[in-house]
Backbone as CSV, one residue per row, in Angstrom:
resi,resn,N_x,N_y,N_z,CA_x,CA_y,CA_z,C_x,C_y,C_z
1,MET,27.388,-25.396,16.080,26.214,-24.827,15.413,26.317,-23.303,15.432
2,PRO,26.271,-22.650,14.267,26.356,-21.187,14.231,25.195,-20.556,14.997
3,GLU,25.448,-19.402,15.592,24.406,-18.690,16.328,23.756,-17.649,15.432
4,TYR,22.518,-17.287,15.794,21.820,-16.225,15.082,22.435,-14.880,15.463
5,LYS,22.533,-14.010,14.490,23.063,-12.673,14.720,22.095,-11.649,14.154
6,ILE,21.703,-10.691,14.964,20.828,-9.610,14.504,21.640,-8.319,14.484
7,ARG,21.619,-7.653,13.378,22.355,-6.388,13.219,21.558,-5.464,12.314
8,HIS,22.010,-4.202,12.213,21.346,-3.251,11.331,21.682,-3.549,9.863
9,TYR,20.744,-3.235,9.026,20.843,-3.479,7.587,21.786,-2.478,6.934
10,ASP,22.624,-2.952,6.013,23.537,-2.109,5.257,23.143,-2.194,3.774
11,PRO,22.437,-1.193,3.247,21.959,-1.275,1.861,23.060,-1.482,0.837
12,GLU,24.241,-1.008,1.139,25.325,-1.105,0.164,25.789,-2.550,-0.050
13,LYS,25.848,-3.321,1.010,26.367,-4.688,0.868,25.319,-5.781,1.070
14,ASP,24.148,-5.423,1.595,23.154,-6.444,1.952,21.997,-6.566,0.973
15,LEU,21.899,-5.676,0.006,20.697,-5.603,-0.809,20.417,-6.910,-1.558
16,VAL,21.413,-7.492,-2.193,21.202,-8.717,-2.974,20.771,-9.868,-2.071
17,SER,21.441,-10.015,-0.927,21.092,-11.084,-0.002,19.682,-10.909,0.553
18,LEU,19.312,-9.661,0.823,17.969,-9.408,1.331,16.925,-9.735,0.263
19,SER,17.169,-9.323,-0.971,16.237,-9.624,-2.053,16.062,-11.133,-2.220
20,THR,17.153,-11.872,-2.122,17.091,-13.331,-2.248,16.225,-13.940,-1.154
21,MET,16.446,-13.510,0.101,15.661,-14.062,1.203,14.191,-13.707,1.078
22,LEU,13.890,-12.445,0.791,12.494,-12.029,0.696,11.788,-12.721,-0.469
23,THR,12.515,-12.992,-1.543,11.938,-13.721,-2.674,11.599,-15.153,-2.275
24,GLU,12.460,-15.778,-1.479,12.183,-17.132,-0.994,10.976,-17.143,-0.057
25,ILE,10.842,-16.107,0.758,9.676,-15.993,1.643,8.410,-15.822,0.817
26,GLU,8.466,-14.941,-0.189,7.297,-14.672,-1.025,6.858,-15.916,-1.797
27,ALA,7.813,-16.752,-2.189,7.475,-17.969,-2.924,6.610,-18.910,-2.087
28,VAL,6.735,-18.812,-0.773,5.950,-19.666,0.134,4.678,-18.956,0.582
29,ASP,4.800,-17.700,1.019,3.667,-16.994,1.624,2.701,-16.403,0.599
30,ARG,3.197,-16.049,-0.588,2.364,-15.475,-1.645,1.596,-14.259,-1.133
31,ASP,2.300,-13.335,-0.494,1.670,-12.135,0.076,1.561,-10.991,-0.920
32,GLY,2.149,-11.150,-2.091,2.120,-10.068,-3.067,3.189,-9.012,-2.842
33,GLU,4.213,-9.336,-2.062,5.278,-8.375,-1.775,6.218,-8.232,-2.979
34,ASP,6.651,-7.006,-3.225,7.664,-6.753,-4.243,9.031,-6.980,-3.608
35,THR,9.730,-8.000,-4.046,11.016,-8.367,-3.434,12.199,-8.078,-4.353
36,SER,11.969,-7.339,-5.417,13.027,-7.070,-6.390,14.101,-6.157,-5.818
37,GLU,15.283,-6.240,-6.386,16.376,-5.361,-5.970,16.015,-3.901,-6.266
38,GLU,15.324,-3.674,-7.372,14.920,-2.305,-7.717,14.018,-1.708,-6.644
39,HIS,13.052,-2.495,-6.173,12.149,-2.001,-5.127,12.916,-1.739,-3.840
40,LEU,13.777,-2.663,-3.447,14.540,-2.486,-2.208,15.455,-1.277,-2.313
41,ARG,15.981,-1.038,-3.481,16.857,0.124,-3.668,16.068,1.417,-3.523
42,SER,14.790,1.396,-3.938,13.975,2.612,-3.867,13.608,2.981,-2.434
43,MET,13.761,2.055,-1.485,13.367,2.330,-0.104,14.180,3.459,0.516
44,LYS,15.349,3.713,-0.030,16.187,4.783,0.533,15.506,6.145,0.431
45,ASP,14.510,6.254,-0.460,13.801,7.516,-0.627,12.555,7.609,0.246
46,TRP,12.244,6.558,0.987,11.060,6.577,1.847,11.309,7.474,3.056
47,ASN,10.250,8.143,3.499,10.354,8.931,4.721,10.639,8.012,5.904
48,SER,11.583,8.394,6.738,11.949,7.678,7.975,12.684,6.367,7.722
49,PHE,13.050,6.078,6.458,13.835,4.867,6.220,15.279,5.160,6.606
50,ASP,15.680,4.628,7.737,17.008,4.893,8.302,17.631,3.553,8.688
51,PRO,18.425,2.938,7.797,18.977,1.610,8.080,19.796,1.538,9.369
52,ASP,20.426,2.639,9.733,21.277,2.625,10.933,20.477,2.550,12.225
53,GLN,19.174,2.870,12.174,18.373,2.853,13.394,17.075,2.054,13.273
54,ASN,16.516,1.966,12.057,15.154,1.461,11.908,15.022,0.149,11.138
55,VAL,16.146,-0.453,10.744,16.075,-1.665,9.927,17.101,-2.685,10.438
56,TRP,16.649,-3.973,10.530,17.514,-5.040,11.039,17.448,-6.263,10.131
57,VAL,18.535,-7.025,10.117,18.551,-8.333,9.459,19.048,-9.362,10.467
58,THR,18.567,-10.591,10.304,19.027,-11.717,11.120,19.842,-12.643,10.233
59,GLU,21.040,-12.995,10.688,21.925,-13.873,9.928,22.105,-15.208,10.654
60,TRP,22.213,-16.246,9.866,22.558,-17.581,10.393,23.440,-18.257,9.368
61,ASN,24.643,-18.605,9.780,25.582,-19.298,8.891,25.785,-18.526,7.582
62,ASP,25.961,-17.214,7.711,26.215,-16.316,6.580,25.029,-16.177,5.621
63,HIS,23.836,-16.562,6.054,22.625,-16.402,5.246,21.613,-15.550,6.003
64,PHE,20.875,-14.716,5.285,19.804,-13.947,5.913,18.608,-14.855,6.157
65,VAL,18.086,-14.777,7.389,16.917,-15.599,7.729,15.797,-14.753,8.341
66,GLY,16.027,-13.458,8.526,14.993,-12.601,9.096,15.234,-11.139,8.771
67,TYR,14.148,-10.357,8.819,14.216,-8.938,8.482,13.174,-8.188,9.303
68,GLY,13.543,-7.020,9.795,12.614,-6.172,10.535,12.806,-4.721,10.145
69,GLN,11.695,-3.978,10.103,11.761,-2.578,9.667,10.647,-1.776,10.322
70,VAL,10.964,-0.570,10.759,9.939,0.360,11.230,10.103,1.682,10.496
71,LEU,8.981,2.351,10.283,8.972,3.704,9.721,8.230,4.594,10.707
72,PRO,8.950,5.236,11.624,8.294,6.105,12.622,7.593,7.281,11.945
73,ARG,6.489,7.719,12.527,5.752,8.874,12.036,5.334,9.725,13.230
74,LEU,5.242,11.023,13.017,4.782,11.930,14.066,3.290,12.216,13.927
75,GLU,2.858,12.617,12.719,1.469,12.988,12.510,0.587,11.789,12.152
76,ASN,1.145,10.811,11.447,0.405,9.638,10.996,0.871,8.405,11.747
77,PRO,0.099,7.315,11.702,0.590,6.063,12.291,1.871,5.606,11.594
78,GLY,2.818,5.086,12.366,4.004,4.500,11.785,3.685,3.122,11.240
79,SER,4.653,2.519,10.548,4.443,1.173,10.028,5.577,0.257,10.482
80,LEU,5.261,-1.027,10.527,6.203,-2.035,11.014,6.108,-3.249,10.108
81,TYR,7.254,-3.855,9.814,7.283,-5.052,8.968,8.326,-6.013,9.526
82,VAL,7.908,-7.260,9.732,8.809,-8.312,10.207,8.601,-9.537,9.331
83,ALA,9.686,-10.139,8.866,9.601,-11.344,8.037,10.684,-12.326,8.461
84,VAL,10.320,-13.611,8.518,11.263,-14.675,8.871,11.184,-15.767,7.811
85,HIS,12.326,-16.261,7.396,12.377,-17.320,6.385,11.594,-18.540,6.868
86,PRO,10.796,-19.172,6.003,9.969,-20.314,6.427,10.739,-21.424,7.134
87,ASN,12.004,-21.638,6.774,12.789,-22.707,7.396,13.252,-22.369,8.806
88,PHE,13.027,-21.118,9.239,13.543,-20.692,10.535,12.447,-20.101,11.420
89,ARG,11.219,-20.444,11.126,10.107,-19.972,11.942,9.915,-20.851,13.163
90,ARG,9.149,-20.336,14.121,8.891,-21.022,15.389,10.164,-21.231,16.206
91,LYS,11.119,-20.319,16.038,12.346,-20.346,16.817,12.508,-19.057,17.635
92,GLY,11.486,-18.205,17.624,11.533,-16.970,18.395,12.153,-15.795,17.674
93,LEU,12.544,-15.975,16.391,13.215,-14.886,15.683,12.252,-13.727,15.397
94,GLY,11.020,-14.070,15.013,10.044,-13.015,14.756,9.771,-12.187,15.996
95,GLY,9.668,-12.858,17.146,9.432,-12.149,18.400,10.578,-11.221,18.761
96,LYS,11.812,-11.663,18.522,12.967,-10.824,18.827,13.011,-9.588,17.932
97,LEU,12.725,-9.782,16.641,12.710,-8.643,15.730,11.591,-7.671,16.095
98,LEU,10.453,-8.204,16.499,9.342,-7.334,16.904,9.708,-6.544,18.151
99,GLU,10.365,-7.181,19.106,10.795,-6.478,20.320,11.742,-5.335,19.980
100,LEU,12.693,-5.584,19.079,13.616,-4.525,18.669,12.864,-3.375,18.016
101,ALA,11.914,-3.728,17.140,11.162,-2.706,16.430,10.345,-1.842,17.393
102,LEU,9.628,-2.483,18.320,8.807,-1.736,19.265,9.663,-0.906,20.217
103,SER,10.830,-1.437,20.576,11.740,-0.685,21.439,12.239,0.572,20.735
104,ARG,12.547,0.423,19.451,12.991,1.582,18.683,11.866,2.619,18.586
105,LEU,10.637,2.165,18.346,9.514,3.090,18.229,9.258,3.835,19.534
106,SER,9.541,3.173,20.654,9.338,3.831,21.948,10.286,5.008,22.135
107,GLU,11.386,5.025,21.361,12.346,6.127,21.433,11.893,7.323,20.586
108,THR,10.910,7.110,19.747,10.400,8.172,18.877,9.081,8.695,19.448
109,GLU,8.465,9.633,18.748,7.183,10.173,19.177,6.006,9.530,18.447
110,THR,6.251,8.380,17.829,5.181,7.660,17.151,4.135,7.223,18.172
111,LYS,2.867,7.511,17.896,1.793,7.211,18.850,1.028,5.937,18.505
112,LYS,1.056,5.564,17.220,0.319,4.369,16.795,1.099,3.694,15.684
113,ILE,1.022,2.368,15.615,1.742,1.617,14.606,0.773,0.739,13.833
114,LEU,0.998,0.616,12.518,0.205,-0.253,11.661,1.068,-1.390,11.133
115,VAL,0.473,-2.571,11.035,1.132,-3.747,10.470,0.142,-4.411,9.525
116,TYR,0.648,-4.900,8.395,-0.215,-5.550,7.413,0.110,-7.044,7.362
117,ALA,-0.949,-7.871,7.330,-0.770,-9.328,7.268,-1.758,-9.907,6.274
118,ASN,-1.300,-10.871,5.480,-2.170,-11.538,4.522,-3.274,-12.282,5.266
119,ARG,-4.532,-12.065,4.838,-5.664,-12.719,5.506,-5.500,-14.239,5.509
120,LYS,-4.885,-14.791,4.458,-4.732,-16.246,4.357,-3.601,-16.783,5.229
121,ASN,-2.723,-15.887,5.686,-1.567,-16.326,6.473,-1.945,-16.336,7.950
122,THR,-2.541,-17.432,8.382,-3.041,-17.506,9.754,-1.920,-17.465,10.788
123,ALA,-0.734,-17.898,10.396,0.390,-17.835,11.337,0.728,-16.380,11.659
124,SER,0.726,-15.522,10.641,1.037,-14.106,10.849,-0.051,-13.415,11.652
125,THR,-1.317,-13.671,11.302,-2.407,-13.005,12.017,-2.438,-13.443,13.480
126,SER,-2.183,-14.726,13.726,-2.154,-15.216,15.107,-0.987,-14.597,15.877
127,PHE,0.162,-14.486,15.214,1.364,-13.893,15.821,1.059,-12.477,16.305
128,LEU,0.388,-11.682,15.485,0.098,-10.295,15.837,-0.977,-10.193,16.913
129,GLU,-2.023,-10.992,16.791,-3.115,-10.912,17.756,-2.667,-11.334,19.152
130,LYS,-1.760,-12.293,19.236,-1.236,-12.719,20.533,-0.385,-11.639,21.184
131,ARG,0.080,-10.693,20.390,0.955,-9.637,20.904,0.249,-8.293,21.011
132,GLY,-1.064,-8.333,21.071,-1.825,-7.125,21.390,-2.171,-6.220,20.239
133,PHE,-2.036,-6.692,19.000,-2.436,-5.890,17.851,-3.921,-6.132,17.564
134,ASP,-4.639,-5.053,17.232,-6.072,-5.123,16.953,-6.336,-4.883,15.470
135,VAL,-7.368,-5.524,14.938,-7.747,-5.335,13.542,-8.315,-3.926,13.343
136,ALA,-7.795,-3.212,12.337,-8.237,-1.841,12.065,-8.929,-1.714,10.715
137,GLY,-8.733,-2.661,9.808,-9.329,-2.579,8.481,-8.634,-3.529,7.535
138,THR,-8.888,-3.362,6.237,-8.262,-4.213,5.235,-7.711,-3.370,4.094
139,SER,-6.831,-3.972,3.338,-6.365,-3.406,2.072,-6.257,-4.570,1.104
140,GLY,-6.131,-4.284,-0.178,-6.104,-5.396,-1.102,-5.690,-5.035,-2.509
141,VAL,-5.498,-6.089,-3.291,-5.175,-5.983,-4.708,-6.237,-6.757,-5.475
142,MET,-6.852,-6.089,-6.465,-7.884,-6.704,-7.282,-7.476,-6.602,-8.748
143,LEU,-7.993,-7.506,-9.573,-7.596,-7.554,-10.978,-8.825,-7.665,-11.876
144,ALA,-8.844,-6.862,-12.945,-9.907,-6.912,-13.949,-9.292,-7.283,-15.295
145,LEU,-9.807,-8.348,-15.905,-9.264,-8.829,-17.172,-10.123,-8.429,-18.361
146,MET,-11.386,-8.007,-18.122,-12.308,-7.797,-19.231,-11.867,-6.648,-20.134
147,GLN,-12.200,-6.794,-21.424,-11.830,-5.778,-22.405,-12.921,-4.725,-22.564
148,SER,-14.197,-5.145,-22.497,-15.298,-4.195,-22.606,-15.733,-3.773,-21.212
149,LEU,-16.028,-2.497,-21.054,-16.351,-1.952,-19.747,-17.833,-1.608,-19.652
150,PRO,-18.422,-1.744,-18.455,-19.823,-1.359,-18.269,-20.021,0.141,-18.506
151,GLN,-21.257,0.502,-18.813,-21.598,1.911,-18.965,-21.587,2.594,-17.594
152,PHE,-21.389,3.894,-17.608,-21.415,4.648,-16.351,-21.916,6.052,-16.624
153,GLU,-22.350,6.711,-15.567,-22.838,8.077,-15.688,-22.674,8.791,-14.357
154,PHE,-22.080,9.980,-14.393,-21.960,10.798,-13.200,-23.280,11.541,-12.949
155,PRO,-23.540,11.916,-11.703,-24.701,12.775,-11.438,-24.619,14.058,-12.257
156,VAL,-25.760,14.623,-12.562,-25.830,15.849,-13.370,-25.034,16.970,-12.696
157,GLY,-24.216,17.632,-13.484,-23.444,18.765,-12.985,-22.049,18.408,-12.506
158,TYR,-21.752,17.099,-12.352,-20.420,16.695,-11.911,-19.432,16.817,-13.074
159,ALA,-18.171,17.113,-12.749,-17.139,17.264,-13.775,-15.868,16.536,-13.343
160,LEU,-15.327,15.706,-14.249,-14.064,15.011,-14.001,-12.979,15.700,-14.815
161,ARG,-11.931,16.158,-14.130,-10.857,16.875,-14.793,-9.525,16.207,-14.487
162,ARG,-8.662,16.171,-15.490,-7.311,15.667,-15.255,-6.417,16.803,-14.766
163,TYR,-5.359,16.411,-14.106,-4.505,17.397,-13.437,-4.018,18.528,-14.350
164,PRO,-3.608,18.267,-15.612,-3.105,19.382,-16.437,-4.104,20.514,-16.619
165,GLU,-5.403,20.227,-16.475,-6.392,21.300,-16.578,-6.322,22.253,-15.379
166,ILE,-5.774,21.764,-14.286,-5.743,22.543,-13.040,-4.340,23.029,-12.730
167,ASN,-3.376,22.101,-12.853,-1.951,22.429,-12.714,-1.627,23.125,-11.400
168,ASP,-2.161,22.577,-10.316,-1.897,23.128,-8.988,-1.648,21.969,-8.024
169,PRO,-0.388,21.726,-7.660,-0.088,20.580,-6.778,-0.769,20.670,-5.420
170,GLN,-1.102,21.881,-4.973,-1.773,22.000,-3.678,-3.197,21.460,-3.734
171,ILE,-3.822,21.502,-4.923,-5.142,20.906,-5.084,-5.051,19.392,-4.894
172,VAL,-3.993,18.794,-5.428,-3.806,17.347,-5.283,-3.520,17.000,-3.828
173,ALA,-2.689,17.777,-3.163,-2.406,17.533,-1.747,-3.691,17.608,-0.924
174,ALA,-4.514,18.614,-1.211,-5.790,18.744,-0.493,-6.697,17.571,-0.772
175,ALA,-6.709,17.087,-2.026,-7.539,15.943,-2.382,-7.086,14.692,-1.642
176,LEU,-5.779,14.472,-1.561,-5.266,13.295,-0.849,-5.620,13.347,0.634
177,ASN,-5.612,14.521,1.201,-5.973,14.672,2.616,-7.472,14.510,2.839
178,ASP,-8.280,15.186,2.035,-9.723,15.233,2.274,-10.449,13.978,1.784
179,CYS,-10.019,13.450,0.646,-10.757,12.341,0.035,-10.407,10.982,0.640
180,TYR,-9.275,10.889,1.322,-8.920,9.630,2.002,-8.878,9.812,3.516
181,LYS,-9.497,10.862,4.006,-9.451,11.175,5.429,-9.976,10.011,6.266
182,ASP,-9.208,9.634,7.289,-9.561,8.593,8.253,-9.632,7.194,7.640
183,MET,-9.119,7.016,6.432,-9.069,5.684,5.830,-7.722,5.044,6.148
184,ILE,-7.770,3.901,6.813,-6.558,3.208,7.229,-5.677,2.906,6.019
185,GLY,-4.383,3.229,6.151,-3.427,2.956,5.085,-3.061,4.184,4.272
186,HIS,-3.769,5.299,4.502,-3.482,6.532,3.779,-2.874,7.566,4.719
187,HIS,-1.927,8.340,4.197,-1.366,9.443,4.977,-2.452,10.475,5.245
188,GLN,-2.452,11.023,6.436,-3.508,11.953,6.840,-3.036,13.406,6.882
189,ASN,-1.793,13.627,6.508,-1.279,15.002,6.558,-0.296,15.218,5.410
190,VAL,-0.819,15.155,4.180,0.011,15.342,3.001,0.257,16.833,2.797
191,THR,1.510,17.226,2.791,1.844,18.638,2.582,2.451,18.887,1.208
192,ASN,2.924,17.828,0.555,3.561,17.966,-0.748,3.147,16.779,-1.624
193,ALA,2.520,17.068,-2.760,2.013,16.011,-3.640,2.944,15.731,-4.810
194,ASP,4.140,16.306,-4.810,5.043,16.150,-5.958,5.366,14.683,-6.240
195,ARG,5.628,13.927,-5.202,5.983,12.521,-5.397,4.821,11.753,-6.013
196,PHE,3.604,12.008,-5.539,2.412,11.359,-6.067,2.216,11.719,-7.542
197,ILE,2.365,12.996,-7.864,2.193,13.461,-9.243,3.259,12.858,-10.150
198,ASN,4.496,12.815,-9.684,5.578,12.256,-10.492,5.377,10.765,-10.739
199,TYR,4.833,10.070,-9.727,4.664,8.618,-9.871,3.585,8.281,-10.894
200,TYR,2.420,8.895,-10.772,1.316,8.561,-11.671,1.371,9.343,-12.986
201,GLY,2.093,10.452,-12.989,2.107,11.302,-14.173,0.924,12.252,-14.149
202,GLU,1.120,13.445,-14.650,0.071,14.462,-14.575,-1.220,14.012,-15.240
203,GLU,-1.126,13.346,-16.397,-2.315,12.926,-17.131,-3.084,11.829,-16.401
204,GLY,-2.404,11.103,-15.512,-3.050,9.987,-14.836,-3.849,10.365,-13.604
205,ILE,-3.783,11.614,-13.187,-4.479,12.046,-11.970,-5.799,12.708,-12.353
206,HIS,-6.900,12.124,-11.851,-8.245,12.584,-12.183,-8.908,13.148,-10.934
207,LEU,-9.491,14.327,-11.052,-10.125,15.015,-9.927,-11.603,15.231,-10.235
208,LEU,-12.467,14.917,-9.278,-13.909,14.990,-9.474,-14.494,16.176,-8.701
209,PHE,-15.322,16.978,-9.384,-15.952,18.142,-8.786,-17.476,17.993,-8.864
210,ASN,-18.168,18.453,-7.831,-19.627,18.352,-7.826,-20.270,19.520,-8.569
211,GLU,-21.594,19.631,-8.490,-22.304,20.646,-9.254,-22.008,22.068,-8.786
212,GLN,-21.446,22.196,-7.565,-21.011,23.521,-7.087,-19.529,23.772,-7.373
213,ASP,-18.935,22.888,-8.171,-17.520,22.970,-8.537,-16.614,22.829,-7.315
214,VAL,-17.056,22.024,-6.339,-16.260,21.716,-5.155,-15.590,20.361,-5.362
215,LEU,-14.308,20.277,-5.072,-13.570,19.030,-5.217,-14.097,17.981,-4.234
216,ILE,-14.521,16.832,-4.752,-15.055,15.785,-3.877,-14.374,14.433,-4.062
217,GLY,-13.538,14.277,-5.099,-12.956,12.960,-5.325,-11.660,13.002,-6.106
218,ILE,-10.891,11.919,-5.979,-9.634,11.770,-6.717,-9.448,10.308,-7.074
219,CYS,-8.885,10.069,-8.244,-8.536,8.710,-8.658,-7.351,8.818,-9.608
220,ALA,-6.307,8.036,-9.371,-5.095,8.100,-10.186,-4.828,6.743,-10.827
221,ALA,-4.193,6.776,-11.985,-3.887,5.536,-12.696,-2.608,5.709,-13.501
222,LYS,-2.007,4.573,-13.817,-0.743,4.584,-14.556,-0.742,3.426,-15.541
223,SER,-0.637,3.740,-16.825,-0.586,2.701,-17.839,0.662,1.842,-17.662
224,LYS,0.470,0.524,-17.700,1.566,-0.439,-17.509,2.351,-0.126,-16.234
225,GLY,1.608,0.212,-15.177,2.244,0.650,-13.934,2.597,-0.457,-12.969
226,ARG,2.241,-1.710,-13.280,2.536,-2.799,-12.350,3.033,-4.004,-13.121
227,THR,4.073,-4.641,-12.589,4.597,-5.884,-13.144,4.760,-6.888,-12.014
228,ASP,4.141,-8.055,-12.162,4.267,-9.110,-11.163,4.255,-10.454,-11.868
229,GLU,4.009,-11.527,-11.137,4.059,-12.857,-11.729,2.986,-13.057,-12.798
230,ARG,1.980,-12.195,-12.820,0.924,-12.280,-13.833,1.277,-11.501,-15.089
231,GLY,2.381,-10.787,-15.065,2.792,-9.999,-16.210,2.588,-8.520,-15.984
232,VAL,2.461,-7.773,-17.057,2.301,-6.321,-17.008,0.823,-5.974,-16.966
233,SER,0.459,-5.057,-16.088,-0.919,-4.575,-16.026,-0.919,-3.077,-15.775
234,ASP,-2.040,-2.444,-16.119,-2.225,-1.049,-15.740,-2.497,-0.986,-14.238
235,LEU,-2.139,0.131,-13.622,-2.316,0.302,-12.177,-3.352,1.382,-11.914
236,LEU,-4.327,1.056,-11.062,-5.366,2.014,-10.692,-5.398,2.132,-9.176
237,ASP,-5.195,3.350,-8.694,-5.285,3.639,-7.265,-6.764,3.855,-6.928
238,ALA,-7.305,3.052,-6.027,-8.739,3.106,-5.739,-9.181,4.533,-5.435
239,PRO,-10.332,4.938,-5.950,-10.778,6.327,-5.774,-11.024,6.694,-4.323
240,GLY,-10.792,7.960,-4.043,-11.105,8.509,-2.734,-12.165,9.580,-2.873
241,LEU,-13.072,9.625,-1.898,-14.131,10.630,-1.894,-14.220,11.262,-0.513
242,VAL,-14.606,12.528,-0.458,-14.806,13.150,0.845,-15.925,12.402,1.570
243,LYS,-15.906,12.440,2.890,-16.734,11.546,3.703,-18.210,11.552,3.327
244,GLU,-18.770,12.736,3.109,-20.219,12.809,2.890,-20.656,12.218,1.555
245,TYR,-19.674,11.850,0.694,-20.014,11.275,-0.608,-19.661,9.791,-0.711
246,ARG,-19.083,9.210,0.320,-18.557,7.851,0.208,-19.632,6.784,0.089
247,GLN,-20.824,7.029,0.608,-21.875,6.020,0.575,-22.901,6.282,-0.523
248,ARG,-22.537,7.049,-1.533,-23.468,7.375,-2.617,-23.201,6.560,-3.884
249,GLY,-22.218,5.655,-3.832,-21.938,4.814,-4.989,-21.155,5.496,-6.092
250,ILE,-20.582,6.653,-5.821,-19.870,7.402,-6.861,-18.542,6.732,-7.213
251,GLN,-18.085,5.814,-6.356,-16.870,5.069,-6.688,-17.016,4.349,-8.034
252,ARG,-18.240,3.899,-8.330,-18.447,3.149,-9.579,-18.177,3.999,-10.825
253,PRO,-18.869,5.128,-11.042,-18.559,5.908,-12.250,-17.152,6.475,-12.251
254,LEU,-16.615,6.821,-11.085,-15.259,7.366,-11.036,-14.244,6.309,-11.441
255,THR,-14.396,5.094,-10.923,-13.490,4.003,-11.298,-13.595,3.698,-12.785
256,LEU,-14.810,3.595,-13.299,-15.002,3.260,-14.709,-14.481,4.357,-15.625
257,ALA,-14.629,5.613,-15.237,-14.114,6.712,-16.056,-12.600,6.604,-16.207
258,VAL,-11.912,6.310,-15.116,-10.451,6.206,-15.176,-10.044,4.929,-15.900
259,MET,-10.813,3.854,-15.759,-10.527,2.628,-16.508,-10.649,2.871,-18.008
260,ASN,-11.652,3.642,-18.422,-11.790,3.978,-19.835,-10.601,4.783,-20.325
261,TRP,-10.100,5.680,-19.476,-8.893,6.433,-19.848,-7.712,5.482,-20.048
262,LEU,-7.584,4.492,-19.169,-6.511,3.506,-19.319,-6.674,2.707,-20.609
263,ARG,-7.897,2.367,-20.944,-8.144,1.590,-22.163,-7.710,2.360,-23.412
264,GLU,-7.718,3.674,-23.349,-7.226,4.474,-24.477,-5.733,4.280,-24.689
265,LYS,-5.038,3.838,-23.618,-3.588,3.647,-23.689,-3.209,2.243,-24.152
266,GLY,-4.150,1.295,-24.070,-3.872,-0.089,-24.446,-4.862,-1.030,-23.792
267,LYS,-4.802,-2.298,-24.152,-5.762,-3.302,-23.672,-5.129,-4.221,-22.627
268,HIS,-4.535,-3.638,-21.602,-3.897,-4.431,-20.569,-4.897,-4.786,-19.466
269,PRO,-4.643,-5.864,-18.721,-5.407,-6.067,-17.481,-5.212,-4.854,-16.570
270,ILE,-6.161,-4.648,-15.675,-6.079,-3.502,-14.765,-6.017,-3.999,-13.332
271,THR,-4.965,-3.604,-12.632,-4.803,-3.925,-11.216,-5.273,-2.742,-10.386
272,LEU,-6.171,-3.001,-9.461,-6.668,-1.975,-8.545,-6.116,-2.241,-7.153
273,GLU,-5.542,-1.221,-6.547,-5.046,-1.316,-5.175,-5.901,-0.423,-4.282
274,TYR,-6.358,-0.970,-3.162,-7.187,-0.170,-2.256,-6.685,-0.303,-0.823
275,TRP,-6.960,0.719,-0.045,-6.639,0.741,1.382,-7.819,1.339,2.148
276,GLY,-8.348,0.596,3.091,-9.338,1.147,4.002,-10.759,1.186,3.500
277,ASP,-11.049,0.701,2.300,-12.434,0.691,1.813,-13.250,-0.347,2.573
278,ASP,-14.537,-0.050,2.807,-15.371,-1.008,3.519,-15.961,-2.027,2.543
279,ASP,-16.706,-3.002,3.075,-17.207,-4.107,2.263,-18.141,-3.628,1.156
280,ASP,-18.936,-2.591,1.412,-19.853,-2.089,0.390,-19.090,-1.537,-0.814
281,ILE,-17.993,-0.861,-0.554,-17.193,-0.301,-1.654,-16.480,-1.407,-2.404
282,ILE,-15.962,-2.389,-1.681,-15.304,-3.515,-2.347,-16.296,-4.250,-3.249
283,GLU,-17.555,-4.326,-2.833,-18.577,-4.962,-3.659,-18.803,-4.179,-4.942
284,ILE,-18.661,-2.851,-4.907,-18.752,-2.051,-6.130,-17.664,-2.467,-7.110
285,TYR,-16.445,-2.644,-6.597,-15.349,-3.077,-7.469,-15.644,-4.452,-8.063
286,HIS,-16.205,-5.353,-7.248,-16.588,-6.671,-7.756,-17.621,-6.534,-8.871
287,SER,-18.597,-5.643,-8.683,-19.668,-5.495,-9.667,-19.156,-4.963,-10.999
288,ILE,-18.051,-4.226,-10.969,-17.448,-3.716,-12.201,-16.754,-4.840,-12.961
289,GLY,-16.230,-5.825,-12.239,-15.515,-6.927,-12.875,-14.174,-7.248,-12.255
290,PHE,-13.855,-6.630,-11.116,-12.601,-6.916,-10.432,-12.743,-8.159,-9.560
291,GLU,-11.690,-8.963,-9.518,-11.621,-10.124,-8.637,-10.494,-9.922,-7.623
292,MET,-10.739,-10.356,-6.390,-9.737,-10.201,-5.344,-8.556,-11.129,-5.598
293,ILE,-7.362,-10.560,-5.614,-6.133,-11.335,-5.786,-5.437,-11.549,-4.451
294,ASN,-5.428,-10.516,-3.652,-4.718,-10.597,-2.373,-5.335,-9.581,-1.421
295,GLN,-5.698,-10.024,-0.226,-6.264,-9.118,0.763,-5.438,-9.144,2.033
296,GLN,-5.121,-7.968,2.529,-4.341,-7.825,3.745,-5.230,-7.310,4.878
297,ILE,-4.982,-7.824,6.076,-5.621,-7.278,7.263,-4.680,-6.240,7.868
298,THR,-5.209,-5.077,8.159,-4.420,-4.028,8.794,-4.606,-4.110,10.306
299,TYR,-3.502,-4.292,11.006,-3.521,-4.319,12.471,-2.924,-3.022,12.993
300,GLN,-3.404,-2.614,14.166,-2.854,-1.402,14.787,-2.579,-1.655,16.262
301,LYS,-1.678,-0.847,16.780,-1.323,-0.934,18.193,-0.984,0.453,18.679
302,ASP,-1.586,0.882,19.772,-1.234,2.158,20.386,0.040,1.999,21.187
303,LEU,0.912,3.000,21.074,2.220,2.931,21.733,2.256,3.900,22.924
């Protein structure tokens, strides 16, 4: 009987095999993970993605049956991901990969780690809770199919501007820091917004200012920005607001304003992705017409 072998991931020769295994896992777990070769290839550009130290694969009989990855962080919580093929679970492989990941993190200055698990996947949530991870919040994917949008109105004096009107990447960096401050799943120390601007495109970034012309919100969107088993949809990054404005319901007009901008580009379904919003805010998205497709529980562990 062949033995299990755990080694570091080699993107040059392992990418296809890894994509195949993760696709087989996704077919069973339905977690909403992007398992394409294109996505895996893009990981080389992620901060702290270091296959020689931070990524592992488990092999059995020349087939991949497990995967582990950590992204250490100094200023923000690091992230951890462990996956085991359904045919090889309950054999201790997940525990071994987790031990390797936590051991590697102990060598870094990472102070806290985040892990995401599908709320419906009770095996994953139980696995994490038994190992000392605590629930920190939720994230999710929601979908709106309707063609006609509800009416909306901003408070008097508020102004929504797209990035080309401002053309200052430091304003976007400040918005990402201030408007998503202390929300689980968001970086808390953004120093360069170039990647964010390049991803959504300058026209897709919307900035909200109050009656004193102070920046209080941000919402970004990308026409035809997501492709999954449901087909092509527009992508909307859930709006962020500075803390003192989060409980005023402004998420509703801000979301609808950006949805209307997307509708000018075409009549696609709209996928909304959120991280760290509370139940009251999620209910706002429901009231607009979004339905929950996939919800993740965010777990954290102090190191």
